[in-house]
Legacy VTK file of the C-alpha trace (Angstrom):
# vtk DataFile Version 3.0
C-alpha trace
ASCII
DATASET POLYDATA
POINTS 403 float
-0.102 -0.232 0.035
1.713 3.190 -1.214
1.513 6.589 1.324
-0.586 9.421 0.592
2.447 11.700 0.595
1.614 13.490 3.822
2.480 10.697 6.355
5.063 7.877 6.686
3.443 4.423 5.720
1.764 2.647 8.782
2.949 -0.766 10.366
2.405 -3.242 7.990
1.116 -7.391 8.880
1.218 -10.185 6.508
-0.924 -13.405 7.269
-1.731 -16.472 5.245
-3.736 -19.676 5.650
-3.916 -23.073 3.566
-6.952 -23.835 1.816
-8.855 -26.904 1.935
-8.887 -27.243 -1.640
-5.046 -26.763 -1.560
-3.257 -23.756 -1.846
-2.655 -20.789 -0.066
-4.046 -17.568 0.607
-2.221 -14.316 1.804
-3.195 -11.254 2.951
-1.255 -8.270 3.582
-2.546 -5.240 5.229
-1.558 -1.591 6.540
-2.347 -0.780 10.263
-3.025 2.711 11.270
-1.766 2.627 14.814
0.696 0.118 15.748
1.740 -3.675 14.376
-0.792 -5.479 16.661
-3.385 -3.084 15.028
-2.254 -4.215 11.666
-2.113 -7.680 12.453
-5.839 -7.502 13.846
-6.661 -6.002 10.661
-4.613 -8.777 8.298
-6.701 -11.537 10.525
-9.794 -10.011 9.591
-9.544 -9.458 6.319
-8.081 -12.996 5.850
-10.866 -14.643 7.654
-13.327 -12.825 5.313
-11.431 -13.849 2.146
-11.357 -17.421 3.183
-14.957 -17.648 3.856
-15.586 -16.082 0.407
-13.223 -18.438 -1.474
-14.403 -21.468 0.409
-18.168 -20.751 0.369
-19.830 -23.940 -0.515
-21.916 -24.280 -3.742
-25.816 -24.117 -3.356
-26.843 -27.608 -2.360
-28.860 -29.771 -4.884
-31.355 -31.511 -3.097
-31.334 -33.954 -5.674
-27.472 -34.859 -5.403
-26.858 -38.532 -5.082
-27.168 -41.949 -6.681
-30.772 -42.579 -8.512
-32.068 -46.042 -7.196
-33.351 -47.868 -10.463
-34.233 -51.480 -11.083
-34.045 -52.809 -14.907
-34.563 -48.943 -16.227
-37.631 -48.248 -13.672
-36.600 -45.452 -11.076
-37.543 -46.161 -7.306
-36.681 -46.874 -4.163
-39.943 -46.558 -1.973
-41.025 -49.581 -0.061
-44.072 -49.818 -2.572
-41.444 -50.132 -5.440
-39.299 -52.393 -3.845
-42.057 -55.054 -3.318
-42.894 -54.481 -7.153
-39.045 -55.197 -7.810
-39.345 -58.218 -5.432
-41.886 -59.407 -7.581
-40.378 -59.106 -10.938
-36.884 -60.904 -9.674
-39.248 -63.619 -8.390
-41.001 -64.345 -12.077
-37.859 -63.464 -14.272
-37.089 -66.902 -14.843
-40.939 -67.828 -15.625
-42.793 -67.619 -19.027
-46.002 -67.282 -17.271
-48.667 -64.517 -18.339
-48.665 -61.474 -16.374
-51.756 -59.001 -15.503
-50.545 -55.529 -14.704
-52.498 -53.227 -13.169
-52.357 -49.263 -12.304
-53.264 -46.068 -13.233
-52.824 -44.048 -16.299
-49.106 -42.696 -16.531
-47.551 -45.127 -13.579
-45.206 -46.926 -15.996
-47.091 -50.068 -16.843
-45.053 -50.424 -20.135
-41.735 -50.122 -18.512
-42.687 -52.837 -15.922
-43.487 -55.204 -19.027
-40.116 -54.229 -20.707
-38.287 -55.051 -17.426
-40.192 -58.305 -17.557
-39.074 -59.162 -20.818
-35.520 -57.651 -20.449
-34.948 -60.112 -17.662
-36.351 -63.314 -18.912
-35.022 -65.902 -21.470
-36.709 -64.158 -24.190
-34.514 -60.812 -23.945
-33.114 -61.334 -27.130
-36.176 -61.793 -29.085
-38.718 -59.200 -29.868
-40.576 -57.077 -27.638
-43.746 -55.878 -29.141
-46.271 -53.494 -27.915
-49.923 -52.175 -28.610
-52.562 -50.456 -27.094
-55.854 -52.312 -27.621
-57.983 -49.156 -26.869
-56.401 -47.296 -29.943
-58.287 -49.198 -32.280
-61.741 -50.058 -33.453
-62.775 -54.038 -33.354
-61.891 -54.488 -37.116
-58.523 -52.580 -36.946
-57.770 -53.965 -33.863
-58.007 -57.651 -35.023
-56.197 -57.078 -38.144
-53.389 -55.542 -36.100
-53.334 -58.719 -33.762
-53.872 -61.461 -36.158
-53.033 -60.056 -39.448
-55.164 -60.281 -42.832
-54.911 -61.725 -46.077
-55.102 -59.803 -49.290
-58.610 -59.077 -50.114
-59.895 -59.680 -46.990
-61.498 -56.234 -46.891
-61.563 -53.155 -48.686
-57.784 -51.673 -48.920
-56.274 -55.327 -47.861
-54.145 -55.279 -51.019
-51.697 -57.683 -49.426
-51.053 -60.239 -46.921
-50.050 -58.381 -43.577
-48.683 -60.306 -40.556
-50.168 -59.453 -37.426
-48.358 -58.507 -33.966
-48.723 -61.986 -32.521
-46.675 -63.358 -35.442
-44.355 -60.567 -35.195
-43.716 -61.228 -31.652
-43.424 -65.013 -32.176
-40.484 -66.199 -29.590
-40.824 -62.820 -27.698
-42.672 -60.929 -25.417
-46.281 -59.177 -26.418
-47.515 -56.457 -24.156
-51.189 -55.625 -24.736
-52.100 -52.248 -22.978
-55.719 -51.203 -21.822
-56.900 -54.980 -22.581
-59.970 -54.175 -20.499
-61.365 -52.469 -23.630
-61.361 -55.245 -26.151
-64.626 -56.234 -26.978
-66.103 -59.774 -25.880
-65.627 -61.101 -29.738
-61.810 -60.216 -29.748
-61.752 -61.611 -26.068
-62.870 -64.864 -27.410
-59.866 -64.926 -30.084
-57.242 -63.962 -27.358
-58.473 -66.600 -25.056
-57.825 -69.287 -27.978
-54.198 -67.790 -28.343
-53.606 -68.069 -24.581
-54.945 -71.357 -24.337
-53.735 -73.044 -27.857
-50.972 -70.630 -29.064
-52.949 -70.359 -32.340
-54.946 -67.806 -34.056
-56.286 -67.240 -37.873
-55.524 -63.879 -39.803
-58.487 -62.091 -40.976
-59.899 -63.617 -44.179
-57.584 -66.715 -43.781
-58.613 -70.343 -43.677
-55.424 -71.829 -41.920
-54.388 -71.133 -38.505
-51.003 -69.912 -37.609
-49.151 -71.156 -34.254
-46.877 -68.875 -32.449
-44.947 -69.080 -28.894
-45.419 -65.781 -27.260
-45.460 -64.641 -23.725
-48.323 -62.181 -22.948
-48.019 -59.314 -20.509
-51.255 -57.535 -20.584
-52.157 -54.169 -18.515
-55.280 -52.313 -17.722
-56.070 -49.235 -15.789
-59.584 -50.697 -15.182
-61.177 -52.701 -12.408
-61.088 -55.582 -14.237
-62.319 -58.018 -11.548
-65.679 -55.655 -11.186
-65.932 -56.066 -15.024
-65.961 -59.797 -14.691
-68.801 -59.426 -12.060
-70.645 -57.368 -14.708
-70.112 -59.685 -17.666
-67.873 -57.131 -19.256
-65.127 -59.003 -19.360
-64.866 -63.012 -19.489
-64.097 -64.744 -16.305
-61.837 -67.523 -18.275
-60.071 -65.125 -20.152
-59.483 -62.984 -16.803
-58.110 -66.175 -14.954
-55.703 -66.837 -18.293
-54.328 -63.400 -18.021
-54.288 -63.288 -13.932
-51.582 -65.966 -13.615
-49.353 -63.390 -12.053
-50.767 -60.414 -11.194
-48.589 -57.009 -10.733
-49.923 -53.685 -9.210
-48.034 -50.360 -10.122
-48.715 -48.095 -7.097
-49.789 -44.481 -8.182
-47.189 -41.556 -7.513
-49.115 -40.304 -4.546
-48.428 -43.613 -2.654
-44.812 -43.105 -3.182
-44.059 -39.547 -2.900
-40.471 -40.329 -1.440
-39.479 -41.554 -5.117
-40.443 -37.930 -6.645
-36.724 -36.673 -5.810
-35.515 -39.521 -7.620
-37.499 -38.973 -10.448
-36.676 -35.534 -10.903
-33.276 -36.237 -10.779
-33.545 -38.935 -13.281
-35.308 -36.612 -15.709
-33.140 -33.826 -15.028
-30.224 -35.492 -16.123
-31.605 -36.865 -18.979
-32.742 -33.569 -20.175
-29.029 -32.251 -19.253
-27.615 -35.017 -21.438
-30.032 -34.157 -24.414
-29.124 -30.474 -24.030
-25.292 -30.127 -22.836
-26.040 -28.490 -19.591
-26.929 -29.127 -16.008
-29.906 -27.584 -13.719
-30.570 -27.959 -10.129
-33.970 -27.618 -8.323
-34.202 -25.468 -5.202
-35.521 -27.165 -2.064
-38.506 -25.167 -2.156
-39.520 -26.281 -5.663
-38.930 -29.777 -4.715
-40.966 -29.402 -1.670
-44.161 -28.110 -4.065
-43.659 -31.080 -6.473
-43.461 -33.718 -3.295
-47.035 -31.872 -2.044
-48.860 -32.611 -5.306
-51.290 -35.276 -6.032
-50.176 -36.298 -9.523
-53.486 -37.496 -10.999
-51.378 -38.042 -14.093
-48.914 -39.947 -12.237
-44.962 -40.524 -13.382
-46.266 -38.966 -16.960
-47.597 -35.857 -15.552
-44.254 -35.467 -13.507
-42.297 -35.928 -16.445
-44.093 -33.730 -18.448
-43.741 -30.984 -15.905
-40.177 -31.472 -15.526
-39.593 -30.673 -19.487
-41.766 -27.748 -19.004
-39.891 -26.032 -16.685
-36.566 -27.097 -18.262
-37.777 -25.217 -21.172
-38.943 -22.218 -19.170
-35.900 -21.614 -17.061
-34.081 -20.789 -20.346
-30.583 -20.044 -19.466
-30.752 -20.234 -15.634
-29.261 -23.014 -13.837
-31.559 -23.126 -10.886
-34.955 -23.955 -11.089
-37.518 -22.429 -8.867
-40.929 -22.912 -7.452
-42.093 -20.011 -9.559
-41.697 -21.753 -12.705
-43.953 -24.929 -11.592
-47.368 -25.170 -13.228
-50.072 -23.145 -11.316
-51.941 -26.616 -10.397
-48.501 -27.865 -9.009
-47.358 -24.561 -6.834
-47.986 -24.943 -3.376
-50.822 -22.866 -1.960
-49.543 -19.938 -0.185
-50.239 -19.587 3.622
-53.606 -18.063 4.429
-53.434 -14.337 5.012
-55.211 -13.118 8.135
-58.571 -10.916 7.666
-57.591 -7.299 7.316
-58.433 -5.088 10.321
-61.933 -2.832 10.110
-62.165 -0.047 8.075
-61.533 2.542 10.675
-58.166 1.379 11.313
-55.356 3.359 10.202
-53.358 0.157 8.884
-56.237 -0.626 6.033
-54.663 -0.541 2.643
-56.490 0.923 -0.284
-58.672 -1.067 -2.309
-56.776 -2.067 -5.977
-58.860 -0.798 -8.891
-59.033 -4.068 -10.545
-60.373 -4.637 -14.280
-64.015 -6.061 -14.005
-64.634 -9.311 -15.922
-61.031 -10.254 -16.483
-59.148 -12.827 -14.115
-55.786 -12.157 -16.143
-55.848 -8.482 -15.895
-56.657 -8.410 -12.202
-53.834 -10.739 -11.592
-51.305 -8.738 -13.671
-52.646 -5.572 -11.544
-52.360 -7.078 -8.102
-48.575 -8.326 -9.164
-47.543 -4.993 -10.409
-48.886 -3.606 -7.417
-47.063 -5.849 -5.011
-43.812 -5.408 -6.889
-44.197 -1.621 -6.755
-44.823 -1.287 -3.242
-42.477 -3.606 -2.118
-39.520 -1.996 -4.257
-40.513 1.123 -2.797
-40.539 0.012 0.603
-37.034 -1.543 0.205
-35.610 1.391 -1.576
-35.067 -0.193 -4.964
-33.275 -3.200 -3.138
-34.081 -6.245 -5.608
-32.777 -9.036 -3.286
-34.702 -7.677 -0.523
-37.920 -7.226 -2.629
-37.606 -10.730 -4.473
-37.521 -12.098 -0.739
-40.249 -10.460 0.613
-42.362 -11.454 -2.415
-41.159 -15.306 -2.585
-39.491 -15.395 -5.828
-36.157 -15.231 -7.252
-34.217 -12.246 -7.836
-33.638 -12.993 -11.626
-37.653 -13.505 -11.693
-38.138 -10.394 -10.045
-36.048 -8.329 -12.613
-37.821 -9.847 -15.372
-40.938 -9.193 -13.939
-40.033 -5.324 -13.482
-38.864 -5.246 -17.100
-41.792 -6.673 -18.343
-44.001 -4.223 -16.531
-42.112 -1.301 -17.241
-41.244 -0.506 -13.246
-37.304 0.184 -13.544
-37.996 3.888 -12.483
-40.943 2.663 -10.192
-38.753 3.699 -6.978
-36.679 6.559 -8.412
-33.307 5.145 -7.704
-32.673 4.196 -11.280
-31.766 0.047 -11.547
-32.296 -0.364 -7.982
-29.347 -2.875 -7.832
-28.048 -4.084 -4.418
LINES 1 404
403 0 1 2 3 4 5 6 7 8 9 10 11 12 13 14 15 16 17 18 19 20 21 22 23 24 25 26 27 28 29 30 31 32 33 34 35 36 37 38 39 40 41 42 43 44 45 46 47 48 49 50 51 52 53 54 55 56 57 58 59 60 61 62 63 64 65 66 67 68 69 70 71 72 73 74 75 76 77 78 79 80 81 82 83 84 85 86 87 88 89 90 91 92 93 94 95 96 97 98 99 100 101 102 103 104 105 106 107 108 109 110 111 112 113 114 115 116 117 118 119 120 121 122 123 124 125 126 127 128 129 130 131 132 133 134 135 136 137 138 139 140 141 142 143 144 145 146 147 148 149 150 151 152 153 154 155 156 157 158 159 160 161 162 163 164 165 166 167 168 169 170 171 172 173 174 175 176 177 178 179 180 181 182 183 184 185 186 187 188 189 190 191 192 193 194 195 196 197 198 199 200 201 202 203 204 205 206 207 208 209 210 211 212 213 214 215 216 217 218 219 220 221 222 223 224 225 226 227 228 229 230 231 232 233 234 235 236 237 238 239 240 241 242 243 244 245 246 247 248 249 250 251 252 253 254 255 256 257 258 259 260 261 262 263 264 265 266 267 268 269 270 271 272 273 274 275 276 277 278 279 280 281 282 283 284 285 286 287 288 289 290 291 292 293 294 295 296 297 298 299 300 301 302 303 304 305 306 307 308 309 310 311 312 313 314 315 316 317 318 319 320 321 322 323 324 325 326 327 328 329 330 331 332 333 334 335 336 337 338 339 340 341 342 343 344 345 346 347 348 349 350 351 352 353 354 355 356 357 358 359 360 361 362 363 364 365 366 367 368 369 370 371 372 373 374 375 376 377 378 379 380 381 382 383 384 385 386 387 388 389 390 391 392 393 394 395 396 397 398 399 400 401 402
């Protein structure tokens, strides 16, 4: 430190400390009184510098290994029970009925069954029985002969024939008509079927994994599903739990989806603890598929930001704010003036309220955006984006209002 030219240089002190990550940090300062004063100043400056250099990075609540089984992410008790059952049947060729709500991952379970079986090197074929009407589904499953119907210009093999030697996953089997249920029962019993318009039978060796989100046992009672077919399919039954019954798997699934998106786009993003808590509290009626779509959405909306906060989540997923206590009676001096909200337009009313709250907090905090963002419960980056979008840069009369 150079002298100001009007007095002699003061006493100097130099201190240093080894850093935990390797290397040494040194600080040299000039005291105002004596060497002890310089030493105290140097020690304080060094402590502050070391704290800044060794400040830990923001903790990623999703850090750590992701538990999975044959491509299925999960470590909750409900999923471990499912994995235990998959282990027990992996050397069997038994027909399996997979039950569960839409979006729970029934096809992933079917793929895991196939991948661990002795048929793993053969074909895995999947179809959704609810995606076709009766005529198309029959042709899809069993194939057809040329001329069997209008448009049948050539022979076409059915999916049972394509899956010969492997595994055939039939999703939403509960939506099949009674007529097709009879034909499926014959395949299960005898391994034979007849193509549409054909006169000769085909024999196949196929393991069937069927799935449905319907209460198929109740359908049997009402006659909507054949009892004999139900028992043929129900040799082994597996239930995939909905996401609301395995909330402890949400961090694992979120970490899995973020890692996959990061590998695709060549970047890394983390979720704040607040955002993760909101995800864990949501009911997820669409189950894992809904969660996957939500992660894709916030990944896109976060743009170049590396931290995804709760404000980017869908309104239906964000946690409800704590109830605000009722305002005091009108006579009280603290009553806030009523907002002049646009009549009949909820989006306009929400925008007006948001604009007013941001303006009030900026003025209250004298333009300090960090304190304003904390008070509003949003990230500083998101606050800046809203300030710019609403044209509130001069709302406080303090220029840009940076810290």
